[in-house]
Structure formats: C-alpha cells, structure tokens
C-alpha positions as CSV (number, residue, x, y, z in Angstrom):
1,M,0.0,0.0,0.0
2,N,1.3,3.5,-0.8
3,T,2.1,5.8,2.1
4,V,1.1,9.4,2.7
5,H,3.6,11.4,4.7
6,V,2.0,14.4,6.4
7,V,4.6,16.8,7.8
8,G,3.3,19.1,10.5
9,A,0.8,18.0,13.2
10,G,-1.0,21.3,13.6
11,V,-4.7,21.4,13.0
12,A,-4.3,21.2,9.2
13,G,-2.0,18.2,9.4
14,L,-4.3,16.5,11.9
15,A,-7.3,17.0,9.6
16,A,-5.5,15.8,6.5
17,A,-4.0,12.7,8.3
18,L,-7.4,11.7,9.8
19,A,-9.2,12.0,6.5
20,L,-6.6,9.8,4.8
21,A,-6.3,7.2,7.5
22,R,-10.1,6.7,7.7
23,A,-10.1,6.4,3.9
24,G,-7.7,3.4,4.3
25,R,-4.4,5.0,3.4
26,R,-1.2,4.3,5.3
27,V,-0.4,7.6,7.0
28,V,2.7,8.7,8.8
29,L,2.4,12.1,10.6
30,H,5.7,13.9,11.3
31,E,5.9,16.6,14.0
32,A,9.0,18.6,14.8
33,T,7.9,19.3,18.4
34,P,7.2,16.9,21.3
35,Q,3.4,17.2,20.8
36,A,0.7,17.9,18.2
37,G,-1.5,20.9,18.0
38,G,0.7,23.6,16.3
39,R,-0.7,27.0,17.3
40,C,-3.7,25.3,18.9
41,R,-1.6,23.4,21.4
42,A,-1.7,22.8,25.1
43,L,1.4,23.9,27.0
44,P,3.4,21.6,29.2
45,D,1.7,22.9,32.4
46,G,-1.7,22.1,31.0
47,T,-2.8,25.6,30.0
48,D,-3.6,26.6,26.4
49,N,-1.3,28.8,24.4
50,G,-4.3,31.1,23.7
51,T,-8.0,31.8,24.2
52,H,-9.2,30.0,21.1
53,A,-12.9,30.2,20.3
54,L,-15.0,28.8,17.5
55,M,-18.2,30.0,15.9
56,A,-20.9,27.4,15.5
57,G,-21.1,28.4,11.8
58,N,-17.6,27.0,11.3
59,R,-19.0,23.8,9.6
60,A,-15.6,22.2,8.9
61,A,-14.5,22.7,12.5
62,M,-17.7,21.3,13.9
63,A,-17.5,18.3,11.6
64,F,-13.9,17.7,12.7
65,L,-14.8,17.8,16.4
66,R,-17.6,15.3,15.8
67,A,-15.3,13.1,13.8
68,I,-12.8,12.9,16.7
69,G,-15.6,12.6,19.3
70,A,-14.8,16.0,20.9
71,R,-17.9,18.1,20.1
72,A,-19.3,17.8,23.6
73,G,-16.2,19.4,25.0
74,W,-16.9,22.7,23.2
75,I,-19.5,24.7,25.1
76,E,-21.3,28.0,24.6
77,P,-20.4,30.0,27.7
78,E,-22.6,33.0,26.9
79,P,-25.8,31.8,25.3
80,T,-27.7,35.0,25.9
81,G,-25.2,37.3,24.2
82,L,-21.6,38.2,24.5
83,P,-20.8,40.2,27.7
84,V,-18.9,43.3,26.8
85,F,-17.3,45.7,29.3
86,D,-16.3,49.1,28.1
87,L,-13.5,50.7,30.2
88,A,-14.2,54.1,28.7
89,D,-17.5,54.6,30.5
90,G,-17.7,51.5,32.8
91,S,-20.8,50.2,30.9
92,A,-21.5,46.4,30.9
93,R,-23.9,45.1,28.3
94,R,-24.6,41.9,26.3
95,I,-24.2,42.1,22.5
96,A,-25.6,39.5,20.2
97,L,-23.5,38.6,17.2
98,A,-26.4,37.3,15.2
99,P,-28.3,40.0,13.3
100,L,-31.7,38.4,13.9
101,A,-31.1,38.8,17.6
102,W,-30.9,42.5,17.2
103,R,-34.6,42.7,17.2
104,D,-34.2,42.8,21.0
105,P,-33.0,46.4,21.7
106,S,-31.1,45.2,24.8
107,R,-28.8,43.0,22.7
108,R,-28.0,45.4,19.9
109,P,-24.5,46.8,19.5
110,P,-24.2,50.6,20.1
111,G,-24.5,52.7,17.0
112,L,-26.8,50.4,15.1
113,S,-29.1,52.2,12.7
114,L,-30.6,51.6,9.2
115,R,-27.6,53.4,7.6
116,A,-25.2,51.4,9.8
117,L,-26.9,48.2,8.8
118,G,-26.3,49.2,5.2
119,A,-22.6,49.7,5.9
120,L,-22.5,46.3,7.6
121,A,-24.2,44.7,4.6
122,G,-21.5,46.3,2.4
123,L,-18.8,44.7,4.5
124,A,-20.2,41.3,3.7
125,W,-20.5,42.0,0.0
126,P,-17.8,39.9,-1.8
127,G,-15.1,41.4,-3.9
128,R,-14.5,44.7,-2.2
129,Q,-10.9,46.0,-1.7
130,V,-10.9,48.6,0.9
131,S,-9.8,48.7,4.6
132,V,-12.4,47.9,7.3
133,A,-11.8,51.3,9.0
134,T,-12.4,53.1,5.7
135,A,-15.6,51.2,5.0
136,M,-16.9,52.0,8.5
137,R,-15.7,55.6,8.6
138,G,-19.2,57.0,8.7
139,H,-20.3,54.8,11.7
140,P,-17.6,55.1,14.4
141,E,-19.8,53.9,17.2
142,L,-20.8,50.6,15.6
143,H,-17.2,50.2,14.4
144,R,-15.8,50.5,17.8
145,A,-18.4,48.4,19.6
146,L,-18.6,45.5,17.1
147,I,-16.7,45.7,13.8
148,E,-13.3,46.6,15.1
149,P,-13.2,43.9,17.8
150,L,-14.5,41.3,15.3
151,T,-11.9,42.4,12.7
152,V,-9.0,42.1,15.2
153,A,-10.2,38.8,16.5
154,A,-10.9,37.1,13.1
155,L,-8.1,38.7,11.0
156,N,-5.5,39.4,13.7
157,T,-4.9,42.7,11.8
158,P,-5.7,46.3,12.8
159,A,-8.9,47.6,11.2
160,D,-7.1,50.5,9.5
161,E,-4.9,47.9,7.7
162,A,-7.3,44.9,7.4
163,S,-9.0,44.2,4.1
164,V,-12.8,44.0,3.9
165,A,-12.6,40.9,1.8
166,P,-11.6,38.3,4.4
167,L,-13.9,39.9,7.0
168,G,-16.8,39.7,4.6
169,A,-16.2,36.0,4.3
170,V,-16.6,35.7,8.1
171,L,-19.7,38.0,8.2
172,R,-21.5,36.0,5.5
173,R,-21.1,32.9,7.7
174,L,-22.3,34.6,10.8
175,A,-25.5,35.6,9.2
176,L,-26.7,32.0,8.9
177,P,-29.2,30.8,11.6
178,G,-27.3,29.6,14.7
179,A,-23.9,30.3,13.2
180,A,-23.0,33.2,15.5
181,R,-22.8,31.1,18.7
182,V,-19.4,31.4,20.4
183,L,-17.9,28.1,21.5
184,V,-14.8,27.5,23.7
185,A,-13.1,24.4,24.9
186,E,-14.5,23.6,28.3
187,H,-11.4,22.0,29.7
188,G,-8.8,23.3,27.3
189,L,-7.3,22.6,23.9
190,G,-5.4,19.5,25.1
191,P,-8.3,17.5,26.3
192,D,-10.9,18.9,24.0
193,L,-9.1,19.0,20.7
194,V,-5.5,17.7,20.5
195,A,-5.8,14.6,22.5
196,P,-9.0,13.4,20.9
197,A,-7.5,14.0,17.4
198,V,-4.4,12.1,18.2
199,A,-6.4,9.2,19.7
200,A,-8.7,9.1,16.6
201,L,-5.6,9.0,14.3
202,R,-4.1,6.1,16.3
203,A,-7.4,4.3,16.2
204,A,-7.5,4.7,12.4
205,G,-4.1,3.1,12.1
206,A,-2.0,6.2,11.5
207,T,1.6,6.5,12.8
208,M,2.7,9.6,14.5
209,R,6.4,10.6,15.0
210,T,7.1,13.5,17.3
211,N,10.4,15.3,17.7
212,H,10.8,14.6,14.0
213,R,11.9,17.8,12.3
214,L,12.0,18.0,8.5
215,R,15.3,19.6,7.5
216,D,15.0,19.5,3.7
217,I,13.4,17.7,0.8
218,A,15.1,16.0,-2.2
219,E,13.5,16.3,-5.7
220,D,13.8,14.4,-8.8
221,N,11.9,15.3,-12.0
222,H,9.4,17.5,-10.3
223,R,8.7,14.9,-7.7
224,I,9.6,14.6,-4.0
225,A,12.2,11.8,-3.9
226,A,13.1,11.9,-0.1
227,L,12.3,13.7,3.1
228,D,15.4,14.6,5.0
229,F,14.7,14.5,8.8
230,A,17.1,15.1,11.6
231,D,17.6,11.4,12.2
232,G,18.0,10.5,8.5
233,A,16.3,10.5,5.1
234,T,13.0,8.8,4.3
235,A,12.6,7.7,0.7
236,I,9.4,8.5,-1.0
237,G,8.1,5.7,-3.2
238,A,6.7,6.1,-6.7
239,S,3.1,5.8,-5.4
240,D,3.7,7.7,-2.2
241,A,2.5,11.3,-1.5
242,V,3.6,14.1,0.8
243,I,1.5,16.8,2.4
244,L,3.4,19.8,3.9
245,A,1.3,21.3,6.6
246,L,3.9,23.8,7.7
247,P,4.2,27.5,8.3
248,P,4.8,29.6,5.2
249,W,8.4,30.4,6.1
250,E,9.2,26.7,6.3
251,V,7.6,26.1,3.0
252,E,9.5,29.0,1.4
253,R,12.8,27.6,2.8
254,M,12.2,24.2,1.2
255,L,10.4,25.2,-1.9
256,P,11.8,28.5,-3.2
257,G,9.5,30.3,-5.5
258,I,6.3,29.3,-3.9
259,P,4.3,32.5,-3.1
260,V,3.9,32.8,0.7
261,P,2.9,35.6,3.1
262,Q,5.8,37.8,4.1
263,R,4.0,40.0,6.6
264,H,2.8,38.5,9.8
265,A,1.0,39.7,12.9
266,P,1.6,38.7,16.5
267,I,-0.8,37.5,19.2
268,L,-0.1,37.9,22.9
269,N,-1.8,35.7,25.5
270,L,-1.5,36.0,29.3
271,H,-2.5,33.2,31.6
272,F,-3.2,34.0,35.3
273,A,-3.0,31.3,38.0
274,H,-6.3,32.4,39.5
275,R,-8.9,29.8,40.3
276,T,-12.6,30.6,40.3
277,P,-15.7,28.6,41.3
278,G,-16.9,28.6,37.7
279,P,-18.7,28.3,35.4
280,V,-16.7,29.0,32.2
281,R,-17.2,32.6,31.0
282,F,-16.1,34.5,27.9
283,I,-16.1,38.3,28.0
284,G,-15.1,41.0,25.6
285,L,-13.4,44.3,26.5
286,L,-13.5,47.7,24.9
287,G,-11.0,50.4,25.5
288,A,-8.5,48.0,27.1
289,L,-5.3,46.3,26.2
290,S,-6.8,42.9,26.6
291,Q,-9.6,42.1,24.2
292,W,-11.0,38.8,25.3
293,V,-11.1,37.2,28.8
294,L,-11.7,33.5,29.1
295,V,-12.5,32.4,32.7
296,R,-12.2,28.8,33.6
297,P,-12.3,27.3,37.1
298,T,-8.6,26.5,36.6
299,G,-7.4,29.9,35.6
300,V,-8.0,33.2,33.7
301,S,-6.6,33.9,30.3
302,I,-6.6,37.0,28.0
303,T,-5.8,37.6,24.4
304,V,-4.3,40.6,22.7
305,S,-4.5,40.1,18.9
306,A,-2.6,42.3,16.4
307,A,-0.2,42.9,19.3
308,D,2.5,44.8,17.4
309,D,2.9,47.5,20.2
310,D,2.7,45.1,23.1
311,I,4.6,41.9,22.2
312,A,7.9,43.1,23.8
313,W,6.5,43.6,27.3
314,D,7.4,41.1,29.9
315,A,4.9,39.0,31.8
316,D,5.0,41.0,35.1
317,A,4.5,44.4,33.3
318,L,1.7,42.9,31.2
319,A,0.0,41.5,34.3
320,A,0.1,44.8,36.0
321,R,-1.5,46.5,33.0
322,V,-4.1,43.8,32.3
323,W,-5.3,42.5,35.7
324,P,-7.2,45.8,36.6
325,E,-9.1,45.4,33.3
326,I,-10.0,41.8,34.1
327,R,-11.0,42.7,37.6
328,A,-13.2,45.5,36.5
329,A,-15.0,43.3,34.0
330,A,-15.4,40.5,36.5
331,L,-16.9,42.8,39.1
332,A,-19.2,44.4,36.5
333,F,-20.6,41.1,35.5
334,A,-20.6,39.7,39.1
335,L,-18.4,36.8,38.3
336,P,-18.1,34.5,41.4
337,G,-15.0,34.2,43.4
338,E,-12.4,36.6,44.8
339,W,-11.0,39.2,42.5
340,P,-8.1,40.9,44.4
341,E,-6.4,44.1,43.4
342,T,-3.0,42.4,43.3
343,P,-2.4,40.5,40.1
344,P,-1.9,36.7,40.6
345,P,1.1,35.0,39.0
346,A,0.9,35.1,35.2
347,R,2.5,33.5,32.2
348,A,2.9,35.1,28.9
349,V,2.7,33.2,25.6
350,K,3.8,35.2,22.6
351,E,3.3,34.1,19.0
352,R,5.3,36.6,17.0
353,R,4.2,35.3,13.6
354,A,0.8,34.0,14.6
355,T,-1.0,34.6,11.3
356,P,-0.4,36.5,8.0
357,R,-1.5,40.1,8.0
358,H,-4.9,40.2,6.1
359,D,-4.2,43.5,4.5
360,L,-5.0,45.0,1.1
361,D,-2.0,43.5,-0.7
362,P,-2.0,39.7,-0.1
363,P,0.4,37.5,-2.0
364,P,-1.1,35.2,-4.7
365,P,-2.4,31.9,-3.3
366,P,0.1,29.0,-3.4
367,P,-0.7,26.0,-5.6
368,L,-2.4,23.1,-3.9
369,R,0.0,20.7,-5.7
370,P,3.4,22.4,-6.3
371,R,5.0,19.1,-7.2
372,V,3.5,15.9,-8.7
373,N,3.4,14.1,-5.4
374,L,3.4,17.0,-3.0
375,L,0.5,19.0,-1.7
376,L,0.3,22.0,0.7
377,A,-2.0,22.6,3.6
378,G,-2.3,25.1,6.4
379,D,-4.5,28.0,7.3
380,W,-2.4,30.4,5.2
381,T,-3.0,28.4,2.1
382,Y,-6.8,28.5,2.2
383,R,-7.6,32.0,1.0
384,A,-11.4,31.8,1.1
385,L,-11.2,32.5,4.8
386,P,-8.8,34.3,7.1
387,A,-6.1,32.2,8.8
388,T,-8.2,30.5,11.4
389,I,-8.9,27.0,12.8
390,E,-11.7,26.7,10.2
391,A,-9.3,27.5,7.4
392,A,-6.7,25.1,8.7
393,I,-9.2,22.2,8.7
394,R,-10.6,23.0,5.3
395,S,-7.1,23.2,3.9
396,G,-6.1,19.8,5.4
397,T,-9.2,18.1,4.1
398,A,-8.8,19.6,0.7
399,A,-5.2,18.2,0.5
400,A,-6.5,14.8,1.6
401,R,-9.2,14.8,-1.0
402,A,-6.6,15.7,-3.7
403,V,-4.5,12.7,-2.6
404,L,-7.5,10.4,-2.7
405,R,-8.3,11.5,-6.2
406,G,-4.8,10.5,-7.2
C-alpha cells in the first residue's frame, strides 16, 4: 500500500491525516515538536497557548470535532449574548452577534441604525478591496463596539490595515441561523481538541512521529524523492505522497519560488494562576489592552490580537496592566470568586508570527499541488477565509481529497 507522509501536526495536518487514515491510506504524521497541535496546542503545564474560540457556523471545524468525538467538549459559555465591558465609561452590556437577535434592543450593538446596517451589509459584499476602517468611517460607534473587535479577533490585523474581503467571508457565515454562537473548549485545547484528534488518528491506524523535524526535501523530475529528517532521510516511493502542513516560512525555505505571506501579525496571551468557582465565562473588553477574557475554574486567560505594540512587554509588566481590566469586568458582571487588586502570577505566551496580515496587498495563493506528489496545507493556504482553525481544517481536508483523487 502506498504511504502518505503528512509533515506538521498542527490542525491542518491532523485534519489531513485523519481523512486519509479513515479512507484506508497508510499515513505517517511527522511533527517537529514533542506534541501535536501547532498554534492550537496545550502547554506543558496544562494551560492553552491562547484563548481560542470557534463559531458554531464553522462547519468544517464542527464536523472535525464530531469526527474525533470531541464536540461535547466545546460549550457555549454566553448563550444570551456576548458580555462586553467598556472601560471608557464603565458600561456592561450583552451584545448579540447574530443580526436576527438585534430585534431585541437590549442586545443590539451601540450605533446600530438603518444606515449602519447598510454599511454592515456592504462589509459582507464579496469582492471589495478597501480597509475595514475606511468602510466603517461613517459609523464610528458601531465600528468601535462591534466591527473593530471582530476584525482584530478574526483577522489578527488592525482595522485600518485589514481588508474588507476576508472579514466579509466571516460575516457571511455569521448571518446564517445559529452560526454566531461562540464556543470555547470547556477544559482546554489539550483534552478537548488535540488529545481526541491524536487518539482518533491512532485508532484509524496512523503512525505519529514527534520530535521529527524536517530539514529539507530532495526532488527528482518535479517529484519529491526523499524527506530529510534530523535522524536521516526517508525515501518517497513512486506511489507515495507528501502533504506539507507547515508555516509559510518553512515552505518557502524548502520550496523557493512558492508564493507565501511575508508579513505576519503577533498574538499575545496571558494566563493567570487564578482559580474561580466557575462556570466557564467569555467576556469582551473595549478600551482595554486585553480584548477577550476566558475564565475557567482552573485559571483566567486573556488575548491581545494584532499585538505589534505590546509583544515586547514582559509578563510582570503585562500582568500589572491587564489585571485591573480583568478585575473591573469580573466585578461588573458579578463573576463568582475573589478578584483581588493584586495580580496573581501570570505566564505570557507570545506568537510573533501568529498569522499572516490580512491587508490590502496579499500574495497570490500558493498552488495546492506544487509538485507531482506534493500538496500544501495550512490556514495560510486557504484564501477563502482568514487564517483560522476553520481555514486550517478546510485546507487539510482539501489536500487529503486531492491525494485520494490521485
């Protein structure tokens, strides 16, 4: 039987490997680090690297969670609307992300009007090439309360730089019934995503090799002839295939000439060792450094997307800046437990090249099959969506289908 070598055990690699293994292919999954997950990984101390959330309208992600038996681990912490605390005026409100829910005045975002709805519809119209901030220039209140936070969260790019096109792809999906529900991993990415995916792969007969870094590839007549790993070369047979599910800079290193994103945006996460009685909560912040607060009984985490100006700060300085914001939001929404003024111990996780910048000048999309027996996967390769978990899974399954088609 021919073998498919999937290089990179991030979400795209996991999705590709599972689809192939369940289709009866022999699969070997190679991962450079000690564990799977990529940018959606659990850290050695059990915490997540970030406050990852999924929208219920992410159909590929939902299907993948069901396929690995992990759907029940993703819960909706705020079913009545997203709690949002505004540090500028101390207001605490719930904002619905689903347009149909805006029939309830108490769940509408500030600044919503008929003209603003028209501007919002314009954002979702495909094919536009303008920045989000420019498109919303006439509606600053709605932009600040809803569009700018959504842009930074989904695109990891400041609104004055971000293109309307990828944001429109997100908005079109959120408009579907039930699609705007926000889901988070109840216990964390390790138990609710990575571990079930690895277990499903092993049950399907796939082989996984961790600490197995790819150094280079050998080509012969526009085919991949060998994969050069740190512990030696692996020959690629005539009927074998390779899927590279790697970051763009790694693909560029091994395949010069492949168009890859050159500009990336950082994400900063801070994890506080602060236990609460529960339940899991997810809160948005306006006018703050931190943008999203994920409260689990085991700890409190925040995310700063598009963190160009803040990535260099150390953990203690960040904690001193962020904890008062978290505390104010927790008290405003009457979260249970103690919320002292002194910041608890915190750990910073910095992804300096977390995603490509979704600006007005993206590079051309890479080919799905740059060599006869080589395919690419990864969130950055799937240009119909911004670089998200949904895009990663769709790219992995697309590469797997291409292998199965021969």
